[in-house]
C-alpha positions in Angstrom: 117.2 81.3 86.0 120.7 80.0 86.2 123.0 79.3 89.2 126.1 81.3 89.8 129.3 79.8 91.2 129.0 78.5 94.7 130.6 80.0 97.7 133.4 77.7 98.9 131.5 76.6 102.1 128.0 76.5 100.6 126.1 73.4 99.6 124.2 73.3 96.3 120.8 73.2 98.0 121.7 76.2 100.1 122.5 78.2 96.9 119.1 77.2 95.4 117.5 78.3 98.7 119.3 81.7 98.5 118.0 82.3 95.0 114.4 81.6 96.1 114.8 83.7 99.3 116.0 86.6 97.1 112.9 86.4 95.0 110.8 86.5 98.2 112.6 89.4 99.9 112.6 91.5 96.7 108.8 90.8 96.5 109.0 89.1 93.1 107.3 86.3 95.0 104.8 87.6 97.5 102.9 86.1 100.4 100.4 83.5 99.1 102.2 83.0 95.7 102.8 79.5 94.6 106.4 78.6 94.1 107.7 76.9 91.0 107.2 73.1 91.1 110.1 70.9 92.1 110.4 69.5 88.6 110.5 73.0 87.1 113.3 74.2 89.3 115.1 70.9 88.7 115.1 71.8 84.9 115.8 75.5 85.3 118.7 75.2 87.8 120.0 71.9 86.3 120.1 70.3 89.7 118.7 67.1 91.1 115.1 66.9 92.4 116.5 65.9 95.8 118.5 69.2 95.8 115.4 71.3 95.1 113.5 69.4 97.9 116.3 70.1 100.3 116.2 73.8 99.4 112.5 73.9 99.9 112.8 72.1 103.3 115.4 74.7 104.4 113.1 77.6 103.4 110.3 75.8 105.2 112.3 75.5 108.4 113.1 79.2 108.2 109.4 80.0 108.0 109.5 81.6 104.5 107.5 78.9 102.7 104.9 76.3 103.5 103.6 73.1 101.8 99.9 72.5 101.0 98.8 68.9 100.4 98.5 68.2 96.6 99.1 71.9 95.8 102.8 72.5 96.1 104.8 75.1 98.0 103.7 78.6 98.7 105.3 81.8 100.1 104.2 81.9 103.7 102.0 84.7 105.0 104.7 86.5 107.0 106.0 90.0 107.3 109.4 91.1 106.0 109.4 93.6 108.9 107.3 93.4 112.0 106.7 96.4 114.2 106.8 96.3 118.0 103.7 95.0 119.7 101.8 96.9 122.5 102.5 95.8 126.1 100.0 94.4 128.5 97.4 97.0 129.5 97.6 98.6 133.0 95.3 97.9 135.9 92.7 100.7 136.3 92.1 102.0 139.9 88.3 101.8 140.0 85.3 99.9 138.7 83.4 102.1 136.2 79.8 102.3 135.2 79.7 101.8 131.4 78.5 104.6 129.2 78.5 103.8 125.5 76.9 106.8 123.7 80.3 107.2 121.9 80.3 103.6 120.8 76.8 104.0 119.4 77.7 107.1 117.5 80.9 105.7 116.1 79.2 102.4 115.3 76.6 104.2 113.1 79.3 105.9 111.1 81.4 102.8 110.8 78.6 101.1 108.9 78.1 103.9 106.4 78.2 102.2 103.0 79.8 105.3 101.4 82.9 105.0 103.6 85.9 102.8 103.5 85.0 100.5 106.5 88.2 100.2 108.4 86.4 100.6 111.7 83.6 98.0 111.8 84.8 94.4 112.3 82.9 93.1 109.4 83.8 90.4 106.9 83.9 91.1 103.1 80.7 89.6 101.7 82.6 88.5 98.6 84.5 86.1 100.9 81.3 84.4 102.2 79.3 81.7 100.5 76.4 83.9 99.7 75.3 82.2 96.5 75.2 78.8 98.2 73.4 80.1 101.3 70.8 81.8 99.0 70.3 78.5 97.1 69.9 76.5 100.3 67.4 79.0 101.7 65.3 78.9 98.6 65.2 75.1 98.8 64.3 75.3 102.5 61.5 77.8 101.9 60.0 75.5 99.2 60.4 72.3 101.1 59.4 73.6 104.6 56.9 76.2 103.4 54.8 76.1 106.5 57.5 75.4 109.1 59.5 78.5 108.2 56.4 80.7 109.0 55.5 79.0 112.2 56.5 79.4 115.9 59.0 76.9 117.2 60.4 76.3 120.7 62.7 78.9 122.1 65.9 76.8 122.1 65.8 76.4 118.3 65.8 73.7 115.6 66.9 70.2 116.3 68.9 69.9 113.0 71.0 72.9 113.9 71.6 71.7 117.4 73.1 68.5 115.9 75.3 70.4 113.5 76.6 72.8 116.1 77.3 70.0 118.5 79.4 68.3 115.8 81.3 71.5 115.1 82.1 72.0 118.8 84.1 68.7 118.8 86.8 70.7 117.0 86.8 73.2 119.9 87.4 70.3 122.4 83.8 70.2 123.6 81.6 67.1 124.0 78.2 68.6 123.9 74.8 67.0 123.9 72.6 68.7 121.2 70.0 69.3 123.8 72.4 71.5 125.7 72.4 74.1 122.9 70.1 77.2 122.7 69.9 79.0 119.3 70.1 82.8 119.5 70.1 85.9 117.2 73.8 86.0 116.8 76.5 86.1 119.5 75.3 89.5 120.7 72.0 88.0 122.0 73.8 85.0 123.4 76.1 87.3 125.4 73.2 89.5 126.5 71.1 86.6 127.7 74.0 85.1 129.5 74.8 88.3 131.4 71.1 88.6 132.4 71.1 85.0 133.6 74.0 85.4 136.0 73.9 89.1 137.2 71.6 91.7 138.7 71.7 95.5 138.2 74.7 97.0 140.1 76.9 93.9 139.9 80.5 94.0 138.7 81.7 92.0 135.8 85.4 91.3 135.1 86.4 92.1 131.5 89.5 92.3 129.4 91.1 95.7 128.8 90.7 96.7 126.0 87.3 95.0 125.7 85.0 94.6 122.7 82.5 97.5 122.8 79.5 95.2 122.1 80.1 93.6 125.5 80.3 97.1 127.1 77.0 98.0 125.4 75.4 94.9 127.0 76.8 95.8 130.4 75.5 99.4 130.2 72.0 98.3 129.1 71.8 95.9 132.1 73.1 98.6 134.6 76.3 96.6 135.4 79.7 97.8 136.3 82.9 96.8 134.6 86.2 95.8 136.2 88.9 96.2 133.5 91.8 93.8 134.0 95.2 93.9 132.3 95.3 92.0 129.1 98.4 90.9 127.0 98.1 91.0 123.2 99.3 87.4 122.9 98.3 85.7 126.1 95.0 87.3 127.0 93.7 88.5 130.3 96.1 88.4 133.3 95.0 85.5 135.5 97.1 86.9 138.4 95.2 90.1 138.4 91.9 88.2 138.0 92.7 86.0 141.0 93.6 89.1 143.1 90.3 90.7 142.1 88.3 87.5 143.0 90.0 87.5 146.4 89.3 91.2 147.2 86.3 92.3 145.2 82.7 91.3 144.8 82.6 90.0 141.2 79.4 88.5 139.8 80.8 87.1 136.5 83.6 87.3 133.9 83.0 88.1 130.2 85.9 87.2 128.0 86.9 86.5 124.4 89.6 83.9 125.0 90.2 83.0 121.3 91.5 85.9 119.1 89.9 88.6 121.2 88.4 91.7 119.7 90.3 94.2 119.6 93.7 92.7 120.6 93.6 89.4 118.8 95.0 87.6 121.9 94.6 83.8 122.3 94.8 82.1 125.7 96.9 79.0 125.9 95.3 75.7 127.0 97.2 75.9 130.3 95.8 79.3 131.0 92.3 78.2 130.0 92.5 75.3 132.5 93.8 77.7 135.2 90.9 80.1 134.4 88.4 77.3 134.9 90.1 76.3 138.2 89.7 79.9 139.4 86.1 80.0 138.4 85.3 76.8 140.3 87.3 77.9 143.3 85.3 81.2 143.7 82.0 80.0 142.2 82.1 82.6 139.4 80.4 82.1 136.0 82.2 82.9 132.7 80.5 84.3 129.6 82.8 83.0 126.8 82.5 84.7 123.4 84.1 82.4 120.9 82.9 84.0 117.7 86.4 84.0 116.2 87.5 80.6 117.3 87.2 79.0 113.9 89.5 81.6 112.3 92.9 80.4 113.3 95.7 80.9 110.8 98.0 77.9 111.6 97.7 74.5 113.2 94.5 73.2 114.8 91.6 75.2 116.1 92.2 76.5 119.6 90.1 74.9 122.3 87.3 76.7 123.9 87.4 77.4 127.7 84.1 75.4 127.7 86.2 72.3 126.8 87.7 72.5 130.4 84.4 73.2 132.1 83.2 70.2 134.2 80.8 72.0 136.5 78.7 74.0 134.0 79.9 77.5 135.0 80.9 78.5 131.4 78.2 80.0 129.3 79.6 79.4 125.8 78.5 81.9 123.0 79.3 81.8 119.3 77.7 82.3 115.9 78.0 82.0 112.1 78.2 85.8 111.7 82.0 86.0 111.0 82.3 82.8 108.9 79.0 82.4 106.9 76.6 85.4 107.1 76.2 88.4 109.5 72.7 89.0 108.2 71.2 85.6 109.0 71.7 86.3 112.7 72.2 82.7 113.7 74.1 82.2 117.0 74.1 79.7 119.8 74.7 79.4 123.5 75.8 76.4 125.6 74.8 77.7 129.0 75.6 74.7 131.2 73.8 75.0 134.6 72.0 78.1 133.5 70.2 76.6 130.5 66.7 76.8 131.9 67.2 80.4 132.7 68.5 81.2 129.3 65.6 79.5 127.6 63.1 81.4 129.7 64.9 84.7 128.9 65.0 83.9 125.2 61.3 83.2 125.1 60.5 86.4 127.0 62.7 88.5 124.7 61.7 87.3 121.2 60.5 83.7 121.5 62.8 82.3 118.9 65.3 82.8 116.1 64.2 82.7 112.4 63.5 79.2 111.4 64.6 79.8 107.7 67.9 81.1 108.9 68.5 78.2 111.3 67.7 75.6 108.7 69.9 77.4 106.1 72.9 77.4 108.4 72.2 73.8 109.5 72.1 72.7 105.8 75.4 74.4 105.0 77.1 72.9 108.0 75.8 69.5 107.0 76.7 69.6 103.3 80.4 68.9 103.9 81.7 72.2 102.5 82.2 74.2 105.7 85.8 73.0 106.3 86.9 73.8 102.8 85.2 77.3 103.1 87.0 77.9 106.4 90.4 77.0 104.9 89.9 79.6 102.1 88.6 82.2 104.6 91.5 81.8 107.0 94.0 82.2 104.2 92.2 85.4 103.1 92.1 86.9 106.5 95.7 86.0 107.2 96.7 87.7 103.9 94.7 90.8 104.7 96.2 91.1 108.2 99.6 91.0 106.6 98.8 93.6 104.0 97.3 95.9 106.6 100.3 95.5 108.9 102.6 96.2 106.0 100.6 99.4 105.2 101.0 100.5 108.8 104.7 100.0 108.5 104.8 101.9 105.2 102.5 104.9 106.0 102.3 105.4 109.8 104.9 106.9 112.2 107.8 104.5 112.8 107.0 104.2 116.5 103.5 102.8 115.8 103.0 99.5 117.7 100.8 96.8 116.1 99.4 93.6 117.4 100.3 90.2 115.8 97.1 88.1 115.9 97.3 84.5 114.9 93.6 84.5 114.0 90.5 86.6 113.4 90.7 89.8 111.4 91.3 92.9 113.5 94.5 94.9 114.3 95.1 97.1 117.3 97.4 100.1 116.9 99.1 102.0 119.7 100.7 105.4 118.9 102.6 107.9 121.0 100.8 109.4 124.1 100.4 112.7 122.2 98.2 111.1 119.5 94.5 111.6 119.7 92.5 108.8 118.1 89.2 110.7 118.3 90.7 113.6 116.4 91.8 111.2 113.7 88.4 109.6 113.7 86.7 113.0 112.9 89.3 113.9 110.2 89.0 110.5 108.6 85.2 110.9 108.3 85.9 113.9 106.1 87.9 111.7 103.8 85.1 109.0 103.7 87.1 106.6 106.0 85.8 105.1 109.2 88.1 103.9 112.0 87.4 102.7 115.6 89.1 104.9 118.2 90.5 103.1 121.2 88.4 104.9 123.8 85.4 102.9 122.5 86.9 99.8 124.1 87.3 101.1 127.6 84.6 102.3 130.1 87.3 104.3 131.9 88.4 106.3 128.8 91.7 104.5 128.3 93.4 104.0 124.9 92.9 107.5 123.6 96.1 107.0 121.6 95.0 103.6 120.1 93.0 102.5 117.0 91.3 99.2 115.9 91.4 98.5 112.2 89.2 96.0 110.3 91.1 93.5 108.1 88.0 91.6 107.1 87.7 93.2 103.6 89.8 92.0 100.6 92.7 94.3 99.9 92.0 96.9 97.2 93.7 100.0 95.9 90.9 101.9 97.7 91.9 100.5 101.0 95.6 101.1 100.3 94.8 104.8 99.5 92.7 105.0 102.7 95.7 103.7 104.7 98.0 106.2 103.1 95.5 108.9 104.0 95.3 107.7 107.6 99.1 107.6 107.9 99.3 111.2 106.5 96.7 112.5 108.9 98.4 110.8 111.8 101.8 112.2 111.0 100.3 115.7 110.4 98.5 115.6 113.8 101.7 114.7 115.6 103.8 117.2 113.7 101.3 120.0 114.7 101.5 119.0 118.3 105.3 119.2 118.3 105.2 122.7 116.7 102.7 123.8 119.4 105.0 122.6 122.1 
């Protein structure tokens, strides 16, 4: 590489930055690629090291590159073109009983191993520390040969309590290990929490769209859902929640405040504090699902709502399913004032969570490698979100709106009102592709023109072909509708 003559008003470092920017915009250097070292560019461009550093600082300020300690500079995980984002959802007119037979049917097909799994929000197993977990479990079975086959107390193993309590410091929570109850994943933690604070016929305030697993729990407990408008960046509308608390009988709230599924929204600390103030004012419990909290892309981990809870009204739920292993089924609850009730319900339901699984997760959390694993996982998910978003831009209709999550690994697509996501779901199955139609995420049948896509799987040519196919089917469906009109 050589430098051309400078523009009259241009500094030398700006010219160097222009050359690097061109390599990025022309995709010679792609998101995640390592840039040439400062010394290498100093030699190639015949400029001083300080000039190269100034160029890199300029590109860093412009959001194109980022520095990693002791690793150098890398092209930042950002889009060259970003589609519009969906607007905040509208306020439904009524509370609705939850009926989830569709979610069950779609959920079965989403997990078909013969299909490209773009519907189920599952992580790629190749991104998870399976070999290390297997080794740790083997050691635990050998060294705790009787304990892993014995009954234990319902609240779980003491060693895991301590490790989870230490991890919760990053979420802004100061938790005594004795306040933690171990569960079979976040799903059981949420289910037990709903049982602890509601009775059949009660109404629970939820985000809209809402994770269909929460809807399944509501349906099984004969609860009603009050869908509240939710913004793709800011989360649930607290103004609408406050109005609902003033005028309706609400027994509880069930929310995913950090990187919600399916929108990917993340509430600010200010809104989390305001939410807790509302809960205290109206004496309403919150079931907080924080399963994606550790999967932020930039900066520090967002705080949990539990971090602002001083009166024990927040029943915090999370697990290792999205970061370590879905199959180990290790989750936890910090239920505050409802702890005794949760422990009694846990014992009545299945007595305890697998001892071998608990000790395996505790050993991994305690061996010092979890933070390093999370850094790698976050970079992978961020890269996959970007690749999927770019594929939507390349293959789907130009008017398609896409969320811009800053963590987690799901995308929410909104198409024109004429689009029928269920029709695409059926057609995609014929092409061995699973997707999650938007109606799964609303008990009132909203979001018929929306899709959720899974970005938890490493990008492959197979996924790229699947996205091309989905884009083609979408365009064909809309073109047929225009002809029929």
